[in-house]
N, C-alpha and C positions, 0 to 999 in steps of 0.2 A: 434177125434183123430186117428192117425194112429196106427193100431195093426201090430207089427213086428214080424217076424218069428224067431228072435234071442234074447230070453229073458234073455241072460247072463249078461246083463250089470250091473255094479255095480257103484252106485252113492256115491262117498266119501265125497261129499259136499252137505249136505241136513240138513236142520234146523228143529227144533220143538219148539212149544210154549204150555205153560200151562196157564190157566187163573191166577193162583196165581203169575207166573213169571211176566206176563204183569202187573199185579197189582202192585207188588213190584217196577218195573221199573218205572212205572206212578207216584207212591208215591215219587220216587227220583227225579222226573222232566222230565223223558224220555216220554212225551206225545207224541212226533213226533221222533220216534227212528232215531237218526243220520240225523235229518233234512227231513226224508220222511214224506209223508202226514198223515200217520196212520200206526198202527201196522197191519200186514197182518192177515188174517183169516186162522187158521190151525186146522185140526182134523186128527186123525189117519185114519179114513175111507177114507176121501179125498185123503190122501197121497198114501195109498194102491191102491186106483182107479188110480191115476196118474202113479204109478208104472206098474200096469197091462196093462194100455192103452198105454204105450210108451216102454215096454220091459225092465224094470228095475227089475232085479231079487232081489237086496239088496240095502238098503239105510243105509248109516253110518251116524247116526244123531248126531248133536252137537247144542249147544247154541251159537247163533250168537252174534254180537255186540248189546248192550253194556256189555255183559257178566253177571256175577252174583254179582259183588262187586259194591255196591252202597254207600261206604263210612264207613260201619260198619263191622268189621272183623267177628264177631259172626254171624250175619245175613247172611253175605256171605257165611260163612261155612254151614249154614242151608239151603240156597238156593241152593247151589251146591249140597249138598246130596240130596235134594228133586229132583232136575233135573236128577242126575245121577241114582238115584233108578227107576225113572219113565222111563228112556230110557232103562234100563235093563229089566224093565218088559215088554216093548214093544217086545223086543227081545225074551222073554220066551213065551210071548202070541202068536207070529207069528214066529216060527222058521225058521231060514233061511233068513227071509226078512229084518231084522233090526239089524244092529250093533250100536255102538255109540262111540263117543270120549268124554271123561269125561271133565266136567268143573271143574276148580280149582279157589278158591277164592283169586287169586292174586289181589294186591301185597303183601298179607299176606303169606309169604313163608312158615311159619310153618303150617298154615292151609292148603296151598296147598300141602305140603308134605304128611300130614296125609290124605286128600282126594285122592291123587294120589295112595297111597298104598291101600286104601279101594277100590277104583274104580278098580285097576288092579287085586288085589289079591282076592276080595271077588265078585265083580260084572263081572269081566273079560271083561273089556272095551277093545276096538280095539286100544285105545290109549288115547290121550288127545288133547283138543283144547286150544290154547293160542292166546290172542289177540295181536295185534301189539303193543300196549303198554298198561299198567295197571296202570290207574291213572296218566299217564304222565311218568311212569317209563318204559323204553325200555328194551328188553330181554338181552342185554349185561350188564346190572347193576350187579355190583359185588354181590349184596345181593342175586341174583339168582343162584349163583354157586352151592349150595347144591341141588337145584332142578335139574339143568343140570347133575349133577354127578348121581343123582339116575335114572334119565331118560336114562343116557347112560348106566349105569348098567343092566338096563332092556331092552336095544336095543328098546326102545319105539318109536312108531309113534306120532308124533306131527303135528296137523294141525294148521297152522299159519294163523290166520284169521284177517282181517283188522278191525280197529275200528277208531273212530274220533281222529284226533291228538289233543293234549292239547291245542293248540292255534287255534282251529277250528273257533272260532268267527272272528279272523283276516283274515283267508286265505280262508274260504269257502264262504263268501260274500252271505250268505243266500241261497246258492245252497245246494241240498242235498249231504250230504258227501259221500255216496256210488259212486256217479256219478264221482268224481275226487279224493277227499281226501283218500278214501281207497286204490286206487292203490298206492299212493304215500307214505302212512304210512305203508303199508306192505313192500314197497320197503325199506323205512327207517329202519324198523325192521331187515330185512334180511341184510341189510348193516352193521347195528350194530353187528349183530351175526358174519359176517364175519370179520370185522375189530377188534373186541374184541377177536377174536380167538375161539369163541364157537363152530363153525363147526369143526375146526382142533382138539380142545381138546376133543371133545366128539363126535367122528366119527360113534358111533354105533346108535346115534339117527337118525331116518329117518324123514326128514321134508317134509311136504306137503305145498306148498305156493299157496294161493288162490288169484286170482285177480290182480296179479302183475308180471307175467312172462314177458310180452312184455316190461314193464318198466325196469326190471332187466337186460334184455339182453343188452339194451342201457347203463344202469348204469354201468354194469360191464366193458365195454369198458372205459367209462370216468373214473372210479376210478383207473383202471390200468396205466392211463396216468400219475397219480401222483406218481408212485412207484419210479421214478427217483428223485423225490423231496423230499418225506417224507418216513421214514422208515415204510412200511406197507405191509402186506401180498398181494399176488395177489388175487383178488377177484373171476376173471372169472372161475378158476378151481374149486372153492368151489360151485359155483352155478350150475355146471354139476351134482353134486349128489343130488340136490334137486328134489322132485317131483312136478308136475304142473298139474293144472285142466283146463288148456286151451290150444288149439292147438298152437305149436310153432315150426317152422321149424328147423329141425336139432336136436331136443330134444327127447331122447328115453323115458325119465321118464314121461310119459303122463298118465293121469288118467281122468276119467269124473266126474264132479261135476254140478249138477243143480242149486244150491243155492235155491231151493224151501224151504219155500213159499215166501221168499223176492224177488224172481223172480217169477212172476205169472205163474199159471198152463199154460195158453195158451202161454206164451212165452217160457217155458220150451220145450212144444210140437214142437213149430216152430223151435227152434234151433236143436232139435234132428232130425227133418225132414231134415233140411239143412245139418247137419253132415252127414246123411245117404246118401244123394245125392253127397256129395263131396268126400267121401272115404269110399269104401265098407267095408273095414276091420277094421275100427276105433273102433268098439264095441269089436270085438275080441282082438284087441290089448290093449285097456285101461283095459278091464277085466282081461286079462293076467297079467298085470301090477299090478292091484289091488290085485290079488291073490298072486303074488310075495310078495307084501309089507305086506299084512295082514296075510299071511301065513295060509290061509284056502280055502277050496273048497266052492263054493256057489252052493247049490242045486237049481235045476229048480222049480219055483212055480208051483203048480198043476193048 
């Protein structure tokens, strides 16, 4: 791998796995997560090696799809707490290297509010991770309003991560859902947030949208064509305030996200090399944006 002279890069879209998490997911039927061949291998030492080899100073960890809720509210609360406690411990054991976005046991809103308060007030999480839908419930659902109010009161950061749509058997056609369906389900979630007024009603929440920036650029134009026919808010202005983890022309709110380990280590390294070759200042720009968003300085690793 390439050793870079600029180790300030912040990875805001990185995942972690624990054996008990994978076991819980497999018991719930997720033997091939979202149609992928198998669960990736992850351990903390390998993640740190990747960071050191590619110039990533800090990774903000989160639990990816399928999340922590597998049908039982209580078990989801227990699993969310276990994952959040462990992520916080990683940060304590390796100061400056790891932050995390806390998992919430949605669609159990009461449980999610309890875990949100614990994660932000006790564990000092960088924000929360929400999936594009929770058991088929999209984020504009009225039952989520209390959660949005609390996130807005705290000016919290929300990483919006895609998951399989509820009708994936009909639309994925046995293809891995991250390949196609993830893009469209996150776009569906963002559209729901815009059309139900969540972005406008709760403007202090900072949303990071993963995997769907390009789709949303096209979709915003399409949706605004319907404003003359239906009473609906303009979507395009709302998309400008979101943060994205993929290069998009004309968008200032750019961040870096590796999606490791669901994106293999070798692929992460190749993508970073291509980005370094295509834009000399992209590391500085995305790191500056991450510091603006997360409100903290990132120490250089020794």
